[in-house]
C-alpha positions in Angstrom: 141.9 80.8 72.1 138.7 80.9 74.2 140.2 78.4 76.6 143.3 80.6 77.1 141.1 83.6 77.7 139.0 81.6 80.2 142.2 80.6 82.1 143.4 84.2 82.1 140.1 85.5 83.3 140.3 83.1 86.3 143.8 84.1 87.0 142.9 87.8 86.9 139.8 87.1 89.1 141.8 85.3 91.8 144.6 87.9 91.8 142.0 90.7 92.3 140.0 88.7 94.8 143.1 88.0 96.9 144.5 91.5 96.6 141.3 93.2 97.7 141.1 90.8 100.7 144.6 91.5 101.8 145.3 93.6 104.9 147.7 95.8 103.0 145.1 96.8 100.4 142.4 97.3 103.1 144.7 99.5 105.2 145.6 101.5 102.1 141.9 102.1 101.2 141.0 102.8 104.9 143.5 105.7 104.9 142.2 107.1 101.6 138.4 106.8 102.0 138.3 107.1 105.8 134.6 107.0 106.9 133.5 105.5 103.6 135.6 102.4 104.4 132.7 100.9 106.2 131.4 100.1 102.6 134.6 98.4 101.6 133.4 94.8 102.4 130.1 95.2 100.4 132.0 96.7 97.5 134.5 93.8 97.6 131.5 91.3 97.7 129.8 93.0 94.7 133.1 93.0 92.7 133.6 89.3 93.6 130.1 88.3 92.6 130.0 90.2 89.4 133.4 89.0 88.4 132.4 85.4 89.1 129.2 85.7 87.2 131.0 87.3 84.2 133.5 84.4 84.1 130.6 81.8 84.4 128.7 83.5 81.5 131.9 83.5 79.4 132.4 79.8 80.3 128.9 79.0 79.2 129.3 80.9 75.9 132.3 78.9 74.8 131.5 76.2 72.2 133.3 73.5 74.0 134.3 69.8 73.5 132.1 67.4 75.5 134.5 65.1 77.4 132.0 62.3 78.3 128.3 61.7 78.6 126.8 62.4 81.9 123.9 60.0 82.0 122.6 57.9 84.8 124.7 57.8 88.0 127.1 60.5 87.0 124.3 63.0 86.6 122.9 62.1 90.1 126.4 62.1 91.7 127.0 65.6 90.2 123.8 66.9 91.6 124.4 65.3 95.0 127.9 66.8 95.2 126.7 70.3 94.3 123.8 70.0 96.7 126.1 68.9 99.6 128.4 71.8 98.7 125.6 74.3 98.9 124.5 72.8 102.3 128.0 73.1 103.7 128.3 76.7 102.5 124.9 77.6 104.0 125.9 75.9 107.3 129.1 78.0 107.2 127.1 81.2 107.1 125.5 80.3 110.4 128.9 80.7 111.9 130.2 83.6 109.7 126.9 85.5 109.8 126.1 86.1 106.1 125.2 89.8 106.5 128.6 90.6 108.0 130.4 88.3 105.5 129.1 90.3 102.5 129.4 93.7 104.2 125.8 94.4 105.1 126.6 94.6 108.8 129.7 95.4 110.8 132.1 92.5 110.9 132.9 91.1 114.4 136.5 90.2 115.2 135.7 87.3 117.5 137.5 84.0 117.0 134.8 81.5 116.0 135.2 77.7 116.2 131.7 76.5 116.7 129.3 74.6 114.5 130.8 73.4 111.3 134.1 75.1 112.2 134.6 72.4 114.8 135.2 69.9 111.9 136.9 72.0 109.2 138.7 75.3 109.2 137.5 76.4 105.7 134.0 75.0 105.2 133.3 77.5 102.4 136.3 76.0 100.4 135.0 72.5 101.3 131.6 73.4 99.8 133.3 75.1 96.8 135.2 71.9 96.0 132.0 69.9 96.0 130.1 72.4 93.9 133.0 72.7 91.3 133.4 69.0 90.9 129.6 68.6 90.7 129.4 71.3 88.1 132.1 69.7 86.0 130.4 66.3 86.2 127.0 67.9 85.3 128.5 69.8 82.4 131.5 67.7 81.4 133.0 70.1 78.8 136.6 71.2 78.3 135.7 74.7 79.4 134.1 73.4 82.6 137.2 71.3 83.3 139.4 74.4 82.8 137.2 76.4 85.2 137.2 73.5 87.7 141.0 73.1 87.5 141.6 76.9 87.9 139.4 77.0 90.9 140.8 73.9 92.6 144.4 75.2 91.9 143.6 78.5 93.6 142.2 77.0 96.8 145.5 76.2 98.4 146.7 79.7 97.7 143.5 81.2 99.1 143.8 79.0 102.2 147.4 80.1 102.7 146.6 83.8 102.4 143.6 83.6 104.6 145.4 81.6 107.3 148.3 84.1 107.3 145.8 86.8 108.1 144.1 84.7 110.8 147.4 83.9 112.4 148.3 87.6 112.4 144.9 88.4 113.9 144.5 85.6 116.5 148.1 84.4 117.0 148.5 81.2 119.2 144.8 80.6 119.5 144.6 80.1 115.7 147.8 78.1 115.6 146.3 75.7 118.2 143.0 75.5 116.3 145.0 74.8 113.1 146.7 71.8 114.7 143.4 70.5 116.1 141.0 71.0 113.1 141.7 69.9 109.5 141.6 72.5 106.7 138.9 71.3 104.3 138.2 67.6 104.8 136.9 66.6 108.2 138.4 63.7 110.0 136.3 60.5 109.9 137.1 59.7 113.5 137.8 61.9 116.4 
């Protein structure tokens, strides 16, 4: 039963996360709260972080089946994957400007394709994949596998929704960028 609840919590989290990020919901709240809308992004970030933490605490509280032992190389590989994921995400925030990303500063509407964005369009998702796989290999339980699978299953949906917004915002410039730069895995050769 706990595994079903965990899966449902992930589903609810991703639906709320995507809905609050949608232009339709943003437009709706901009009309309702008018001047207070400048706090929307920070409220969105707080809801996202608290929701994620709640699910991770629930995930950790489940008495779960251990799927395999993570000794030796598996343990090192798990830590390396998670570390590289954190590095990629931190490099992403050089381009996205962390303070604007979480809502502490006004968000710019410029089209950015410098730094890590020259190699992948969605580096935060790239880093997330590495962290999630690393987390599962570090704690190889059924509940961790469910969380990893839910997260990995959502990423194509998240990418689709985000790219739809970016195409609406930047038009042909983004479509050209989309043709030139891979989504989450960089090309080995240029």
